[in-house]
C-alpha positions as a LaTeX table, in Angstrom:
\begin{tabular}{lrrr}
\hline
Residue & $x$ (\AA) & $y$ (\AA) & $z$ (\AA) \\
\hline
Met1 & $-1.93$ & 3.89 & 4.00 \\
Thr2 & $-2.61$ & 4.84 & 0.41 \\
Ala3 & $-1.03$ & 3.36 & $-2.71$ \\
Glu4 & $-1.54$ & 4.32 & $-6.34$ \\
Ser5 & $-0.28$ & 2.90 & $-9.61$ \\
Phe6 & $-1.28$ & 1.72 & $-13.04$ \\
Asp7 & $-3.68$ & $-1.17$ & $-12.46$ \\
Arg8 & $-2.19$ & $-4.66$ & $-12.68$ \\
Glu9 & $-2.17$ & $-7.95$ & $-10.81$ \\
Gly10 & $-0.19$ & $-8.32$ & $-7.60$ \\
Ile11 & $-0.43$ & $-4.87$ & $-5.98$ \\
Val12 & $-2.59$ & $-5.93$ & $-3.03$ \\
Arg13 & $-0.57$ & $-9.13$ & $-2.61$ \\
Ala14 & 2.74 & $-7.24$ & $-2.48$ \\
Ile15 & 1.51 & $-4.78$ & 0.14 \\
Ala16 & $-0.21$ & $-7.45$ & 2.23 \\
Ala17 & 2.87 & $-9.71$ & 2.15 \\
Ala18 & 5.10 & $-6.87$ & 3.35 \\
Leu19 & 2.71 & $-6.04$ & 6.19 \\
His20 & 2.56 & $-9.72$ & 7.13 \\
Glu21 & 6.37 & $-9.80$ & 7.36 \\
Leu22 & 6.13 & $-6.95$ & 9.89 \\
Gly23 & 3.50 & $-8.83$ & 11.90 \\
Ala24 & 0.80 & $-6.32$ & 10.97 \\
Asn25 & $-2.88$ & $-7.12$ & 10.58 \\
Val26 & $-4.99$ & $-5.57$ & 7.78 \\
Val27 & $-8.10$ & $-4.08$ & 9.41 \\
Ser28 & $-9.76$ & $-2.52$ & 6.37 \\
Leu29 & $-9.03$ & $-2.33$ & 2.68 \\
Glu30 & $-10.79$ & $-0.48$ & $-0.12$ \\
Thr31 & $-9.76$ & $-0.35$ & $-3.76$ \\
Thr32 & $-10.76$ & 1.96 & $-6.59$ \\
Gln33 & $-10.10$ & 1.95 & $-10.32$ \\
Trp34 & $-10.45$ & 4.88 & $-12.72$ \\
Asn35 & $-9.21$ & 5.96 & $-16.11$ \\
Ala36 & $-6.44$ & 8.54 & $-16.44$ \\
Pro37 & $-7.82$ & 11.77 & $-17.95$ \\
Phe38 & $-5.53$ & 12.06 & $-20.98$ \\
Thr39 & $-4.30$ & 8.54 & $-21.70$ \\
Gly40 & $-7.30$ & 6.52 & $-20.60$ \\
Ala41 & $-4.97$ & 4.08 & $-18.81$ \\
Thr42 & $-6.57$ & 2.25 & $-15.91$ \\
Leu43 & $-5.25$ & 3.49 & $-12.57$ \\
Phe44 & $-5.58$ & 1.75 & $-9.20$ \\
Arg45 & $-5.79$ & 3.11 & $-5.66$ \\
Ile46 & $-5.82$ & 1.21 & $-2.40$ \\
Glu47 & $-6.79$ & 2.67 & 0.97 \\
Leu48 & $-5.68$ & 0.36 & 3.76 \\
Ser49 & $-5.73$ & 0.46 & 7.55 \\
Ala50 & $-3.52$ & $-1.93$ & 9.49 \\
Glu51 & $-2.75$ & $-2.70$ & 13.10 \\
Val52 & 1.01 & $-2.79$ & 13.61 \\
Pro53 & 2.58 & $-4.27$ & 16.75 \\
Arg54 & 3.81 & $-1.59$ & 19.17 \\
Thr55 & 7.28 & $-3.08$ & 18.95 \\
Ile56 & 7.51 & $-2.04$ & 15.27 \\
Ala57 & 8.54 & 1.58 & 14.71 \\
Ile58 & 6.69 & 3.63 & 12.10 \\
Ala59 & 10.07 & 4.19 & 10.43 \\
Ala60 & 10.31 & 0.42 & 9.87 \\
Val61 & 6.85 & 0.37 & 8.28 \\
Lys62 & 7.74 & 3.30 & 6.02 \\
Ser63 & 11.02 & 1.66 & 5.04 \\
Lys64 & 9.27 & $-1.62$ & 4.20 \\
Met65 & 6.64 & 0.20 & 2.14 \\
Asp66 & 9.38 & 2.17 & 0.35 \\
Asp67 & 10.90 & $-1.17$ & $-0.64$ \\
Val68 & 7.52 & $-2.35$ & $-1.94$ \\
Ala69 & 6.98 & 0.93 & $-3.78$ \\
Thr70 & 10.33 & 0.62 & $-5.53$ \\
Ala71 & 9.90 & $-3.06$ & $-6.42$ \\
Glu72 & 6.30 & $-2.68$ & $-7.60$ \\
Asn73 & 6.48 & 0.85 & $-9.10$ \\
Leu74 & 3.89 & 2.26 & $-6.68$ \\
Asp75 & 3.34 & 5.58 & $-4.94$ \\
Ile76 & 2.74 & 4.69 & $-1.27$ \\
Glu77 & 1.92 & 7.08 & 1.57 \\
Val78 & 2.06 & 5.74 & 5.12 \\
Arg79 & 0.17 & 7.66 & 7.80 \\
Thr80 & $-0.22$ & 7.04 & 11.48 \\
Gly81 & $-3.71$ & 6.66 & 12.88 \\
Thr82 & $-5.21$ & 8.22 & 15.95 \\
\hline
\end{tabular}
């Protein structure tokens, strides 16, 4: 999963809380900050891998992350692992 936004407090918490509600376990998490080329605004990116119970459909994960993206003004991409 990848999420990007302007940097601010609460992004990791919001994503982790939503995954917790699904019963998922965060396996790895890496964050990066950089400045936008024209505005200089600080941007934030999170790369996250999670183990999701087999009983939870990927559509449910995507729906939950869409809710987080809307509430937190994030761009989130959910991908399935191998």
